[in-house]
C-alpha positions in Angstrom: 0.0 0.0 0.0 1.3 3.4 -0.9 2.0 5.6 2.0 1.0 9.2 2.3 4.8 10.2 2.3 5.3 8.3 -0.9 2.4 10.1 -2.6 3.5 13.4 -1.2 6.9 12.7 -2.8 5.5 12.1 -6.1 3.4 15.2 -5.9 6.4 17.2 -5.1 8.4 15.7 -8.0 5.6 16.4 -10.4 4.8 19.9 -9.4 5.8 22.5 -12.1 9.1 24.2 -11.4 8.9 27.8 -10.4 10.8 30.4 -12.2 11.6 33.0 -9.5 15.3 33.3 -10.4 14.6 34.2 -14.0 12.7 37.2 -13.0 15.7 38.8 -11.6 17.7 38.1 -14.7 15.1 39.9 -16.9 16.3 43.2 -18.1 12.7 44.5 -18.4 12.1 43.6 -14.7 15.3 45.3 -13.5 14.6 48.6 -15.5 11.0 48.6 -14.2 12.0 47.9 -10.7 14.7 50.5 -10.8 12.1 53.2 -11.9 9.7 52.2 -9.1 12.5 52.1 -6.5 13.3 55.7 -7.4 9.8 56.8 -6.8 9.5 54.8 -3.7 12.6 56.6 -2.4 11.0 59.9 -3.3 7.8 58.9 -1.6 9.7 58.4 1.6 12.2 61.3 1.7 10.3 63.6 -0.8 8.9 66.1 1.8 12.2 66.3 3.5 14.3 67.1 0.4 11.9 69.5 -1.1 13.8 72.8 -1.5 10.7 74.9 -0.3 7.5 74.5 1.6 5.1 73.4 -1.2 2.5 75.6 0.2 4.6 78.7 0.7 3.8 81.5 -1.7 6.3 84.1 -3.1 6.7 87.0 -5.4 8.0 85.1 -8.4 4.7 83.9 -10.0 4.4 81.8 -13.0 8.2 81.7 -13.4 9.6 79.2 -16.0 12.2 76.6 -14.8 15.4 78.3 -13.5 18.3 77.6 -11.3 16.3 79.0 -8.3 13.1 77.0 -9.1 14.1 73.9 -11.2 10.5 73.3 -12.3 9.3 76.8 -12.2 6.6 78.3 -9.9 2.7 78.5 -9.8 0.4 81.5 -10.1 0.9 82.1 -6.4 4.8 81.8 -6.5 4.8 78.2 -5.1 7.7 75.9 -6.1 6.3 73.2 -8.5 9.3 70.8 -7.7 8.5 70.9 -4.0 4.8 70.2 -4.7 5.7 67.3 -6.9 8.1 65.9 -4.4 5.6 66.3 -1.6 2.8 64.8 -3.6 4.6 61.6 -4.7 4.0 60.1 -1.2 0.3 60.2 -1.2 -0.1 59.1 -4.8 2.3 56.0 -4.4 0.7 55.1 -1.0 -2.9 55.1 -2.4 -1.8 53.1 -5.4 0.1 50.3 -3.6 -2.5 50.2 -0.7 -5.5 49.9 -3.2 -3.7 47.2 -5.1 -2.9 45.2 -1.9 -6.5 45.4 -0.8 -7.9 44.8 -4.3 -5.7 41.7 -5.0 -6.3 40.2 -1.4 -10.1 40.3 -2.1 -9.6 39.0 -5.6 -7.6 36.1 -4.3 -10.0 35.2 -1.6 -13.0 35.4 -3.7 -11.6 34.0 -7.0 -9.7 31.1 -5.6 -12.4 30.1 -3.1 -15.0 30.3 -5.8 -13.0 28.2 -8.3 -11.8 25.6 -5.9 -15.0 24.9 -3.9 -17.4 25.0 -6.7 -21.1 24.3 -6.1 -23.3 26.7 -4.1 -20.3 28.7 -2.9 -19.2 29.3 -6.5 -22.7 30.4 -7.4 -22.9 32.9 -4.5 -19.4 34.4 -5.0 -19.8 34.4 -8.9 -23.1 36.3 -8.4 -21.3 39.0 -6.2 -18.4 39.2 -8.7 -20.8 39.6 -11.7 -22.6 42.4 -10.0 -19.4 44.4 -9.5 -18.4 43.7 -13.0 -21.5 45.3 -14.5 -21.4 48.4 -12.3 -19.5 51.4 -13.8 -16.5 51.6 -11.5 -15.4 55.1 -11.8 -18.8 56.8 -11.4 -19.2 54.6 -8.3 -16.0 55.7 -6.9 -16.6 59.4 -7.5 -20.1 59.0 -5.9 -18.8 57.3 -2.8 -15.8 59.6 -2.2 -18.1 62.7 -2.8 -20.6 61.3 -0.2 -17.8 60.7 2.3 -16.4 64.1 1.9 -12.8 65.0 3.0 -11.4 61.5 3.8 -8.0 60.3 4.4 -5.8 58.6 1.8 -6.4 55.2 3.6 -10.2 55.5 3.0 -9.7 56.6 -0.6 -7.5 53.5 -1.3 -10.1 51.2 0.4 -12.9 52.7 -1.7 -10.8 52.3 -5.0 -9.9 48.7 -3.9 -13.4 47.5 -2.9 -14.9 48.6 -6.1 -12.3 47.2 -8.5 -11.5 43.7 -7.4 -14.0 41.9 -9.6 -11.9 41.6 -12.7 -9.0 39.9 -10.8 -11.4 37.7 -9.1 -12.9 36.5 -12.3 -9.4 35.6 -13.8 -8.3 33.8 -10.7 -11.6 31.8 -10.6 -11.2 30.5 -14.1 -7.5 29.6 -13.6 -8.2 27.8 -10.3 -11.0 25.7 -12.1 -8.5 24.6 -14.5 -5.7 23.8 -12.1 -7.8 21.9 -9.6 -8.3 19.2 -12.2 -4.7 18.6 -12.9 -3.0 15.5 -11.8 -0.7 17.0 -9.1 -3.6 18.5 -7.4 -5.6 15.1 -7.6 -2.6 13.5 -6.1 -2.4 16.0 -3.4 -6.1 15.2 -2.5 -5.3 11.5 -2.6 -2.4 12.1 -0.2 -4.9 13.5 2.3 -3.6 17.0 2.3 -6.2 19.5 3.6 -7.8 22.0 1.3 -5.9 25.1 2.7 -2.6 23.3 2.0 -3.6 22.3 -1.5 -4.5 25.9 -2.2 -1.4 27.4 -0.6 1.2 25.0 -2.1 -0.4 23.5 -5.3 -2.7 26.1 -6.7 -1.4 29.5 -5.5 2.2 29.1 -6.8 0.8 28.4 -10.3 -1.2 31.6 -10.2 1.8 33.8 -9.2 2.0 35.4 -12.7 -1.7 36.3 -12.8 -1.7 37.6 -9.3 1.5 39.7 -10.0 0.0 41.1 -13.2 -3.2 42.0 -11.5 -1.4 43.6 -8.7 0.8 45.8 -11.0 -2.3 46.8 -13.0 -4.1 47.7 -9.7 -1.2 49.8 -8.6 -1.5 51.9 -11.6 -5.1 52.0 -11.6 -5.1 53.2 -8.1 -2.6 56.0 -8.7 -4.6 57.1 -11.8 -8.0 57.1 -10.0 -6.6 58.9 -7.1 -5.1 61.6 -9.4 -8.4 61.9 -11.1 -10.3 62.2 -7.8 -7.8 64.8 -6.5 -8.1 66.6 -9.9 -12.0 66.9 -9.1 -11.3 68.1 -5.7 -12.3 64.9 -3.8 -10.6 62.8 -1.2 -7.8 64.2 1.0 -7.8 67.8 -0.4 -5.6 69.0 2.5 -2.6 66.9 1.3 -0.5 67.4 -1.7 -0.6 64.7 -4.5 0.1 64.7 -8.3 -3.7 65.1 -8.7 -3.9 68.2 -6.6 -1.0 69.8 -8.4 -3.0 69.2 -11.7 -6.0 70.6 -10.1 -4.5 73.9 -9.0 -2.9 74.3 -12.5 -6.1 73.8 -14.2 -8.1 76.2 -11.8 -5.4 78.8 -12.5 -5.7 78.3 -16.4 -2.2 77.0 -16.7 -3.2 75.1 -20.0 -4.3 78.5 -21.6 -1.6 80.7 -20.3 1.1 78.3 -21.5 2.6 77.5 -18.0 3.5 74.0 -19.1 6.0 73.4 -16.4 3.1 73.4 -13.9 1.1 70.5 -15.3 3.8 68.6 -17.3 5.8 67.2 -14.3 3.0 65.4 -12.7 2.0 63.8 -16.0 5.7 62.7 -16.6 5.7 61.1 -13.2 2.5 59.2 -13.9 4.0 58.0 -17.3 7.2 56.9 -15.7 5.4 54.9 -13.0 3.2 53.4 -15.7 6.2 52.5 -17.8 8.0 50.8 -14.9 5.0 48.7 -14.0 4.5 47.7 -17.7 8.3 46.7 -17.9 7.9 44.4 -14.9 4.7 43.0 -16.3 6.4 42.3 -19.7 9.3 40.6 -17.8 7.0 38.3 -15.9 5.1 37.4 -19.1 8.4 36.4 -20.7 9.3 34.2 -17.8 5.8 32.6 -17.8 5.7 32.2 -21.6 9.3 31.6 -22.9 8.1 32.1 -26.6 7.9 35.8 -25.9 11.6 35.9 -25.2 12.2 35.2 -28.9 10.0 37.9 -30.3 12.1 40.3 -32.2 15.0 37.8 -32.5 13.0 34.9 -34.0 9.9 35.7 -36.0 6.6 33.8 -35.9 5.8 31.3 -38.5 4.0 33.8 -40.6 6.7 36.4 -40.6 10.0 34.5 -40.0 12.4 34.1 -42.9 13.2 30.6 -41.8 16.7 31.0 -40.4 18.7 33.1 -38.2 21.0 35.9 -39.5 23.7 33.9 -38.0 22.9 30.8 -40.1 25.9 28.7 -40.6 26.3 27.1 -44.0 28.1 23.9 -43.3 30.9 22.7 -45.5 29.8 19.0 -46.0 32.6 16.5 -46.3 32.3 12.7 -46.3 30.9 12.8 -42.9 28.0 15.0 -44.1 27.2 13.5 -47.4 23.8 13.1 -48.7 21.9 10.1 -47.3 20.9 8.8 -50.8 22.4 9.4 -54.3 21.2 12.3 -56.2 19.5 10.5 -59.0 16.7 12.9 -59.7 14.2 10.8 -57.7 14.5 12.9 -54.5 11.6 15.1 -53.5 13.1 16.5 -50.2 16.6 16.9 -49.3 17.8 17.9 -45.7 21.4 18.7 -45.3 23.2 19.4 -42.0 20.1 20.9 -40.4 20.7 22.3 -36.9 18.0 23.7 -34.7 18.4 25.5 -31.4 15.9 26.6 -28.7 17.0 30.0 -27.4 16.8 30.3 -23.6 18.1 32.7 -21.0 21.2 30.3 -20.8 21.9 30.2 -24.5 20.8 27.8 -27.2 19.8 24.2 -26.6 20.6 22.1 -29.6 17.5 20.2 -30.4 18.5 19.0 -33.9 22.3 18.6 -34.6 23.4 18.3 -38.2 20.7 15.8 -39.6 20.9 14.7 -43.2 18.0 13.0 -44.9 16.6 12.5 -48.3 13.0 11.5 -49.1 12.4 9.8 -52.3 9.3 10.1 -54.5 6.6 7.5 -53.4 8.5 6.5 -50.3 7.5 6.2 -46.8 10.3 7.4 -44.5 10.0 6.7 -40.8 11.7 8.8 -38.1 11.8 7.1 -34.7 13.3 8.0 -31.4 12.4 8.7 -27.7 10.5 11.8 -26.7 12.9 14.8 -26.8 15.0 13.2 -29.6 14.1 16.0 -32.0 11.7 14.3 -34.3 8.9 16.9 -34.2 11.3 19.8 -34.3 12.8 18.4 -37.4 9.3 18.2 -38.9 8.6 21.9 -38.0 11.9 23.1 -39.3 11.3 21.4 -42.5 8.0 23.1 -43.1 9.2 26.4 -41.6 6.4 26.2 -38.9 9.0 26.4 -36.1 8.1 29.0 -33.6 10.1 31.0 -31.2 12.2 30.2 -29.3 13.0 27.6 -31.9 15.7 28.8 -34.5 17.3 27.2 -37.4 21.0 27.9 -37.1 22.5 25.7 -39.8 22.0 23.5 -42.8 19.7 23.6 -45.7 16.3 22.2 -46.8 15.5 21.8 -50.5 12.4 20.7 -52.2 12.4 19.2 -55.7 9.1 20.0 -57.3 7.6 19.1 -60.6 5.3 20.9 -63.0 1.8 19.6 -63.8 3.2 17.8 -66.8 5.8 15.9 -64.6 8.8 17.9 -65.7 11.3 18.8 -62.9 11.4 22.4 -61.8 14.3 24.3 -60.2 14.6 23.2 -56.4 13.2 25.5 -53.8 15.5 26.5 -50.9 12.8 26.3 -48.2 14.8 28.2 -45.5 15.3 31.3 -47.7 12.0 31.1 -49.7 9.8 34.2 -49.9 6.4 34.4 -48.3 4.7 33.7 -51.6 6.9 30.6 -52.3 6.4 29.6 -48.7 2.6 29.9 -49.0 2.7 27.5 -52.0 5.2 25.2 -50.5 2.9 24.7 -47.4 -0.1 22.5 -48.1 0.2 22.6 -51.9 3.6 20.8 -51.9 4.0 19.7 -48.3 1.3 19.1 -45.8 1.4 18.2 -42.1 -0.9 16.0 -39.9 -0.4 17.1 -36.3 -0.5 15.1 -33.2 -3.7 16.2 -31.5 -6.6 16.2 -34.0 -9.1 17.5 -31.6 -6.8 20.5 -31.0 -6.1 21.0 -34.6 -9.8 21.1 -35.6 -11.9 24.1 -34.9 -14.6 23.0 -32.5 -17.3 25.5 -33.7 -16.8 24.7 -37.4 -18.2 21.8 -39.4 -16.0 19.3 -41.1 -17.2 20.6 -44.4 -16.3 24.3 -43.5 -12.8 23.4 -42.5 -12.0 21.3 -45.6 -13.5 23.9 -47.8 -11.5 26.6 -46.1 -8.2 24.8 -46.9 -9.2 24.5 -50.5 -10.5 28.0 -50.9 -7.4 29.5 -49.5 -5.2 27.9 -52.1 -7.8 27.5 -55.0 -10.0 30.6 -54.8 -11.3 30.2 -58.3 -12.8 26.8 -57.8 -16.5 26.6 -58.2 -18.5 25.9 -55.1 -20.0 22.7 -56.6 -16.5 21.5 -57.5 -15.4 22.3 -53.9 -18.3 20.3 -52.4 -17.5 17.3 -54.6 -13.8 17.5 -53.6 -14.4 17.6 -49.9 -16.8 14.7 -50.1 -14.2 12.8 -52.2 -11.6 13.5 -49.5 -13.7 12.1 -46.7 -14.4 8.9 -48.8 -10.7 8.7 -49.5 -9.9 8.3 -45.7 -12.8 5.9 -45.1 -15.5 8.3 -43.9 -18.9 8.7 -45.5 -19.6 12.1 -47.0 -22.7 12.4 -44.9 -20.5 13.4 -42.0 -19.5 16.6 -43.7 -22.0 18.4 -41.6 -20.7 17.1 -38.4 -18.8 19.0 -35.7 -15.4 17.6 -34.3 -17.0 16.7 -31.0 -19.5 14.5 -33.0 -16.7 12.3 -34.3 -14.6 9.8 -32.7 -10.9 10.2 -32.1 -10.1 8.0 -35.1 -12.5 9.8 -37.3 -11.1 13.3 -36.3 -7.6 12.0 -37.2 -8.8 10.8 -40.5 -10.3 14.3 -41.3 -6.9 15.7 -40.5 -5.4 13.3 -43.0 -8.0 14.3 -45.6 -7.3 17.9 -45.0 -3.6 17.4 -45.6 -4.4 15.7 -48.9 -6.8 18.4 -50.0 -4.4 19.9 -52.5 -2.6 16.6 -53.5 0.7 17.5 -51.9 3.8 15.7 -53.0 5.0 15.3 -49.3 2.9 14.5 -46.3 4.5 14.8 -42.9 2.7 12.9 -40.2 3.8 13.9 -36.7 2.7 11.0 -34.4 -0.7 10.7 -36.0 -1.8 7.8 -33.7 -0.9 9.4 -30.5 -3.6 9.0 -27.7 -5.5 6.6 -30.0 -6.3 3.0 -28.6 -4.6 0.0 -30.4 -7.7 -0.9 -32.5 -8.0 2.7 -33.8 -4.3 2.9 -34.4 -4.6 -0.1 -36.7 -7.4 1.5 -38.7 -5.4 4.6 -39.2 -2.3 2.6 -40.3 -4.5 0.7 -42.7 -5.9 4.0 -43.9 -2.3 5.3 -44.5 -1.1 2.2 -46.2 -4.1 2.3 -48.6 -3.5 6.0 -49.3 0.1 5.1 -50.2 -1.0 2.6 -52.9 -3.6 5.1 -54.3 -1.6 8.3 -54.3 1.7 9.4 -55.6 2.8 11.1 -52.5 5.8 10.7 -50.2 5.3 10.3 -46.5 7.4 11.2 -43.5 5.9 9.3 -40.6 7.2 10.4 -37.1 6.6 8.2 -34.0 8.3 6.9 -31.0 6.9 3.5 -31.7 9.5 1.8 -33.8 7.5 -1.4 -34.1 4.7 0.6 -35.9 7.2 2.0 -38.5 8.3 -1.6 -39.3 4.8 -2.2 -40.9 4.6 0.8 -43.0 8.0 2.4 -43.7 10.3 1.7 -46.6 13.3 3.2 -44.7 13.6 4.1 -41.1 15.7 6.9 -39.6 16.5 6.6 -35.8 17.3 9.8 -33.9 18.8 10.3 -30.5 19.6 13.6 -28.7 18.9 15.4 -32.0 21.3 13.4 -34.2 20.7 10.7 -36.8 22.2 7.4 -35.3 21.0 4.8 -37.9 19.4 4.9 -41.3 18.3 1.8 -43.4 15.8 -0.4 -45.0 13.0 -1.3 -42.5 13.7 -5.0 -43.0 17.3 -4.4 -42.1 16.4 -2.4 -39.0 14.0 -5.1 -37.9 16.2 -8.1 -38.3 19.8 -6.8 -37.7 19.9 -3.3 -36.1 23.4 -2.0 -36.2 23.3 0.7 -33.6 23.0 -0.2 -29.9 20.2 2.2 -29.4 18.2 0.9 -32.3 18.6 -2.6 -31.0 17.4 -1.5 -27.5 14.3 0.2 -29.0 13.4 -3.0 -30.8 13.9 -5.3 -27.8 11.8 -3.0 -25.6 8.5 -3.7 -27.3 6.5 -6.8 -26.4 5.6 -9.5 -28.9 1.8 -10.1 -29.0 1.9 -13.5 -30.9 4.2 -16.4 -30.3 6.2 -17.2 -27.4 7.2 -14.6 -24.8 10.6 -13.0 -24.7 12.6 -10.8 -22.4 12.0 -7.0 -22.7 15.3 -5.0 -22.6 14.8 -1.7 -20.9 17.1 1.1 -21.8 19.1 2.1 -18.8 19.2 5.8 -17.7 17.3 8.7 -19.4 17.7 10.7 -22.5 20.4 13.5 -22.1 19.6 17.0 -21.0 20.0 19.3 -24.0 21.8 21.7 -21.6 24.6 19.1 -21.1 24.8 16.6 -23.9 27.5 14.1 -23.3 30.8 14.6 -25.0 31.5 12.0 -27.8 28.6 9.7 -28.6 25.5 11.0 -26.8 24.4 7.5 -26.2 27.6 6.2 -24.5 26.2 6.8 -21.0 23.5 4.2 -21.6 25.3 1.9 -24.1 26.4 -1.5 -23.1 29.3 -1.5 -25.8 30.6 1.9 -24.7 34.4 2.3 -24.5 36.8 5.2 -23.9 36.6 6.4 -27.4 32.8 6.7 -27.2 33.2 9.4 -24.5 35.8 11.1 -26.5 34.8 11.3 -30.1 31.4 11.8 -31.7 31.0 8.9 -34.3 30.2 10.2 -37.9 27.2 8.8 -39.7 29.0 6.6 -42.2 27.8 4.3 -45.0 28.5 0.6 -44.4 30.1 -1.7 -47.0 29.2 -5.3 -47.7 31.4 -7.9 -46.1 31.7 -11.5 -47.2 29.4 -13.8 -45.3 27.1 -11.0 -43.9 23.8 -9.6 -44.9 23.8 -6.9 -47.5 24.1 -3.4 -46.1 22.0 -2.0 -49.0 18.3 -1.8 -49.3 16.2 -2.6 -52.2 16.8 0.8 -53.9 20.6 0.3 -53.5 21.0 3.1 -50.9 23.8 2.4 -48.5 22.9 1.7 -44.8 24.2 4.4 -42.4 25.2 4.1 -38.8 26.9 6.4 -36.4 28.7 4.0 -33.9 32.3 3.3 -33.1 31.5 -0.3 -32.6 29.3 -1.1 -35.6 31.3 -4.2 -36.4 30.8 -5.5 -32.9 26.9 -5.3 -33.3 27.2 -8.1 -36.0 28.6 -10.5 -33.2 25.2 -10.0 -31.2 22.4 -12.5 -31.5 20.0 -11.3 -34.2 16.8 -9.7 -32.9 14.8 -12.5 -34.6 16.6 -15.1 -32.5 15.8 -13.3 -29.4 12.1 -12.9 -30.4 11.9 -16.7 -30.6 13.5 -17.3 -27.3 10.7 -18.6 -25.0 10.8 -17.8 -21.3 9.8 -20.5 -18.7 6.4 -19.8 -17.4 
């Protein structure tokens, strides 16, 4: 029986990591915090360092800025600088106190409502909705006017207690989402009390929302207090930025051109707003790392496809093409390298991959999660988003005209937007992992299929479009009567078939399938595989099939490329890979899958875990987990080399004559190991 301590340990290990330390490394946060720190210091010592009494009058009226009065004087000869310095304290105090009260109420109401649900949620949501529909600013003016000359504490309380509802609504929605997650359920199973779950499991995951709400409330509090003071409401006996503006307006400073009277308070408001905004942007970048790449790495629609520091590799024998260039290639990937940019530098996700896809071929790409398979697919189609960045290599597409004659190859990574638009979907289409997330839940299947065709074939007649979408559904084994169905009305397998149909809508030459059977049960997986194999025989398209299930690729692929830690470690004919894998990693992958028919066999687990991209081992990345590893494996990274036939051994060429390629220092020793077929036939005692 699992103890509470053991469950708690699991909960702790699965809880999302916090990113506090990155906040301090953000330049935006540092600049914003510095601005706020300056105003905080002024708020504390401002009245003491003011050169004059802010209320003291003098003979020098409406004097522009001078050495005697740095910000000029008012219509009564009062020093503007002294008034601004003295008024900073009240403005800052009201803003931060209002934010503190407002966020406290929002946290109590929002999290309580979202976590408890039921009647408590109904009552608290009703109160929140009432405050949401009431115009806040008129209500604040009305209350302060009714209360009369009140202290800054009362002013802050009124501002806060009328402006908490928006924050509560956001926190309620976030809490309702978090409470269903596995680590929260595990905490409940461990017997943790509700207060502890909220404090340690839910609240830390809402830090960014709370911080953003607090910063916005600070600025809102300062602005509202300034507006109230400008109207002569609140603590009129004390100086604030709003009271400076009020007296300047009442003395017609705007009309007389005494800009030095009303501009300084406005600048102060703008600087505080900028400081709060910079802190908010810094927090957003920590919470959403993709934002850190904005400006450096463009989004899929805008990016050119590669970094300005793209390195064109000089390929020698170690980076030769994986298949001979005989004119039958449709896609050629050469030395492709992709990094994910982080605060600590680039993480190499794809490291010098060379692949060639032939016409009519099914090329399988296998490997563990994190091996770079999906990153490779997104880079090939230039759908890679920030912080992903192509930093080396090339991708060439060899298209053909309608009459079948070759056309000049397209350099995908430097293609224009017009070329890229045609390349995506018309020449190369992608079937993504989660079909339910890829289909719009509020549009019918017909609409989504027609949208794809309409975007690229705008002149196609409506009747022809209708026939085409019906033909596409039948092509993937779905009756055209389901064209009017919404995604939620289809099964998981049907939704995946719709995604395949959408990918085939424009008869692309290349279809990339990124784990299309993920989250489907084995029966539905079989149906999808049969559908793909049927399409292969009926269409003249090439397929790249990406999956972590190597046994699945053995059924449908012509050739299989095995990736590990962003590198290609073995490439060969599917039959060769199945019967005699030459890389230890490929062999371990095969032996880790159970056999459903025939005698049982031992399952060989792969010791250890995939390497961290921050610290990929030197030499061969697999040497820390490899049973054949020696000193040279830790010192030199083995190149991906073609094997040559040796007398008495199986051919190292596949049916097309392409050489088999392996990146291993001990490739000859793998021939001495028992064939995988022999191990599969080895029966275990029952």
